[in-house]
C-alpha positions, 0 to 999 in steps of 0.5 A: 237694341238700340240703331246707330244715327246710320242705320236709323239713318238710312231706314228713314232714306229708305222709308222715304223712298219705297213711300215717294214711289207709292205716292205717286204710284197710288196718289196721296191720300190712297199709299196708306201708311201700313203698306208705304212700311211694309214695303220699306219692311218694316210695321207700321209701329216704327214709322213716328221713330220717324218722322211726325206725322205722314203731311211729314213724309210726303213732304220730304218725298216730295223734295226728294223725287223733286230733286233728283226730277231737275237736278236731271233737268239742270244739266243738260246743256248745248243747244239742243237742251231743251228738245232732250228735255222735252224728250224725256219729260214727256216720254211713254216712259215717263208717263207709264212708269211712276218710280220716279217721276216728276211730282208735279205732273203725278201730284199734280191734283193733290198738292194744292191740298196738301199740307204747307211745307209740302206744298212749299217744297212743291212751288219751290220745285216748281220755282225751280223747274222753270228757272231750269227752263228759262235757262235752256232758251235762247237769251235772245227772248225778252220774255223767257221766264213767260215762255218758260213758264208756257211750256212748263204748265205744257209739259204738266200738262201734257203728261196727266193728260195722257195719262188720263186717257185710255186710249193708247194712240191719243196719249201718245199723239199727247206728247209729241204734239206737245213736243212739237208744239212746245218746239215749235213755239220756243 
């Protein structure tokens, strides 16, 4: 029996959500379609009813996760917006939990080798990330966009490096020191 369009859309959304979690946690290359589909409660054979390729799934998963992270950044307002963003992004929770993690930090080393559509989605997300930070900076900065690019790089790099080390104290210090450095430099 065929599923309704609504059921098919829900299934596709579930696959994208499970794939996004797997990609953030295990990386794109290490996340096989068999495991992604099984985590969504489906067989691998059903994959091609929803997607033309794994690349298409990766692109949609990256775009979905980036949108969620960026909406959260863009919603922050007020004088302490940048401090709140730094607190949330450069946190132990973000470092340790990949579900809903920022794809720029979780997949940063894999995205340059992704297909064109995925790279375009990541690039558009990065532009939006920088714009959100720029919007939070004091309008008195004539070089706000340059500062926003540097802050975005520090934030993403801080998470990446904090995840690399096996020394929890050092990892926590990297998060704390990156936050302090950005706040002082802004």
